[in-house]
N, C-alpha and C positions, 0 to 999 in steps of 0.2 A: 424445476430444473429436471430436464429428462436426459437419459443416458442409454444407450444401447448396451446393455450389460452382458449379452452373448459374446460381446467383444473383450471381457474382463479376462486378464491373465495374472495368475499368481504364481510368483518365484519363491523358491524355499526361503524360509524366514532368515534373515540376517541375524548374526550374533550380537549380544548387547555391546561388544566390543567395537563394533564398526563405527568409525567416526563419521559424524554427519556436520555439515555447515550449512547453516541457513543465513541467506542474504536478504535483508528486509529494507523497505523504504517506507518511512513513516514520519508524517508531518504532524498530527495531533494525538498519537499514541496507539491507535487501533491495530495498526500492523505490528509495532514492536510489542505490544501485550499479546498478540496472536502467536507471534514468533516465539516469545518466552514460554507461552503455555505448551507450545509443541515441544520446545527444547526440555522443558521440565518433564514431560512425559516419555519422550524419545530417550533422553539421557546421552551423555557423551556428545553433546551437540554444542558446537561454537556458533555464536551470532555475530554477523558482521553487517554494519549499515552500509548500504551502497553508497551513501553519501561519503561515508569515511573512506571506502575502499577506493574512490577516485583519487585520494591523496596519499593512501597507504597501502599500495598493492604488495602482494607476497605470494609466495607459492602456496598453493592449496592442494592437499593429496587425499581430500575426501572423495570416496566414490559414490556417496550420497549427497546430493546438494538440493536444497529447497530454496523457493523464491516466495517471498511474502510480501504483498503490497496491496495498496488500495485501489480500487476502481476509479479512474478519472474520466469523466465524462462519458462513461459507458465504454471504456476501452483501457488499454495499457497505457500508463504514464510513460512520457517520453524517456525519462530516466532509467526504467526498467527495460525499455527497448534498447537503449544504448548500452547497458549493462550485459546484454546478451553476446556482444563481440567479446567480453573478457571471459564469460562463461565457456566459450568454444576452446580456449586454451587449457581448461581444466580438465576436460575429458571424463567427466563423472558417468558412472554405470547408470545411474537412476537419477532422475530430476523430477521433482514435483513442485507445484504451485499452489498457493493459497491466495485467494483475492478477496480481500474485505470490501464489503459494499452495503449500502443501504436498503438492499432488497432488490435491486436491479443489476445483477452481474452481467446481463446481457450477453454480448459475444466475446467478452473479454479474453476468457481462457482459450476459446477457439481461436481468436487473433492471435495470442501468445503461441499456441500449438503451431499456426501456420509460419509465423515468423521464425520460429526456432527451426522448423523444418526447413525454411530456405538458407539456414545457416547451418545445416548438417547436424542440428540437435534434436534430441527426441525428448518430448515432455512426456513422461511416463504416466502421470496422473495430474488432476488439476481439480480443485475443490474451491467452492464459494461458501464464506461465512458471512452472517449478516450481523452489522454492529450500528451503533447509532450513527446518524449522519453528522459528518463535519462540515458539509456544504451549506455554510451559514448564509449566502445570498438567496437561498431558497427556503430558510426558515431555521428554526433550532432544531436540537437533537431529540426532542420529546421528553415527557416526563422521566424522573428519576425512577418511577415504577417501570415504565417501558423500557428504559435502558437497562434495569437489572434484569428484566425478562430476557432481553436481548443478549446479555452476557452469560445469563445462565444456559441458554440455548446454544451460544458459542462454545462454552465450555465442553458441552456433551458432543457437540459437532467435532470439535478438535480432538477428543478421545476416540471417537470414530475413525478420524482420519489417521491418527497414529497407529492405529490396529492395521489400517491398510498400508501405511508406510513400512511398518515392521515386516509385513508379509511381501512387501515388494510387488504391491498390486499394480497392474497396468491396465488402464481401462480409459474410456473416452472422457474427456473432460467434462465438467458441469457446465450448464449453458442455460441462459433465460429462455422463455418461450419465444416463438417464432416471431411475433409481432415486435418484441424487444430487438431482436437480432436484425430485424429489417429497418425499423425506424431508428433505433437508438445506434446502430452502426452506421448509418447515414448521417446522422448528427455529429458523431464522432469524427468521421471523416471530414465533414464540413468544418468543424471547429477546431481539430487538432493543430493545423498550420498557424492558427491565430492565438493559441495559449499564451505565447510569451508576452504578448502585448495586452493581455486581459487583465494586466495590473493597473491599467489606465483608470478602472474604477474605485481603487483604493483611495481613501483620503484620511485625514486625522482630525479629530475633533479637539476641543480646547483642553480636554483632561490629559493630553500627552505630557509627560515630564521628561521626555527626552532620555528614558532609561536605557535605550539601545539594545533592549532584548530581541526585538524584531530583527535588526541588523545581524546579530549573532546567531540567530536561529535559521534564518533563510538558507536552504540547503543550496541555491544557487547564487548565493551572495549577491542578490539583486537589489538590495535595499542600502542606501547609503544616508548619512546624517550630513546634511550640509547647513552647518550652524544649527539651528533649531528646527530645522525643517528635514522630513524624510521624504526621500527621493525614490521610486521604483524605476529601474532602468530596462524593462522590457524585456527581461530574461525569466519571465515567472513560469512556475511550474503548476500553479494552482493547488499547492498543498495545503494552504491556508494557516499554516503554522503561524504566521505573522498576526494575523487578526485573532486567532483563537488563544494563543498564549498571552496576549497583550494584558498585563497586571491592571491596567487602568480602564480596559475596554475601550480605549481611545481610538483604535483603528476600526475603520468602517470600510464596507464595501457596497457601492451603489446606494440606494436610497432607504432600504428597508433594514438594514443591519441594526441600526441603534435599538430597534425593538426586539431583537432575538437574543436569546440566551447564547452563551459561549460554551464551546465543548472542547475538552481533551479528556483522554481516557483516565479515570479517576486514580487507577493503579500506576499510572505512569507520572513522573515528575520532569519538569523541564530540563533538569540537568542530565536526565536519561538520553536526551536528544541532542546534547551538546558534548557529549564524550569525543 
């Protein structure tokens, strides 16, 4: 990832009593884990789910606000883009973003910066952290050893991020190599309008016991139980919470997922996403 660090600006360090609010979007726990790790080191930080915010909005008086979210199809998830309209009313002095991804942040944070600018918002800094992939249509998350390596590297990166946030560093956002930003941005633009109906590839095998967990977990309330049959209603966000958290591993997507290991962050429990 390349940055023009000649553009880095450092403001006087804020004191430890400065209240911070981090809004996060998480389907399988990576972003929630990252948000918690940031909050632990920053101190005096409130974590708010963007999903919960949609139904429980209130006054936010933090002057420092963070956004933590996954990269979806090499870009910013629709929910995060929609949340920016809410961010306008909060008028924070410093906004940072952390985009978790499987190694291809591409143009995601640049896209976020541009969209925020169009809304009169300034993204002060933006960082990428690499986590195990949850995009099961393309494979599993890798071995436990590889996952642990990624977690360890992410902890180090988060500590570095916290130091920069404490110093109110303002610098260009992190981004992938040029080829990613060209090819993957094109794929994002091509795919983005069709994300809601991508749920057409979900199906259920005979292990389903109608527990209803997927129905409860879906952030878009896109899944309903009709009798003993699950129905996806074409409002999908591709967070993949439903397939990754299914206790029976009965949910599938396309032809290959029956052979792939499920993944959710080992330090996150399903109840953490249902508060």
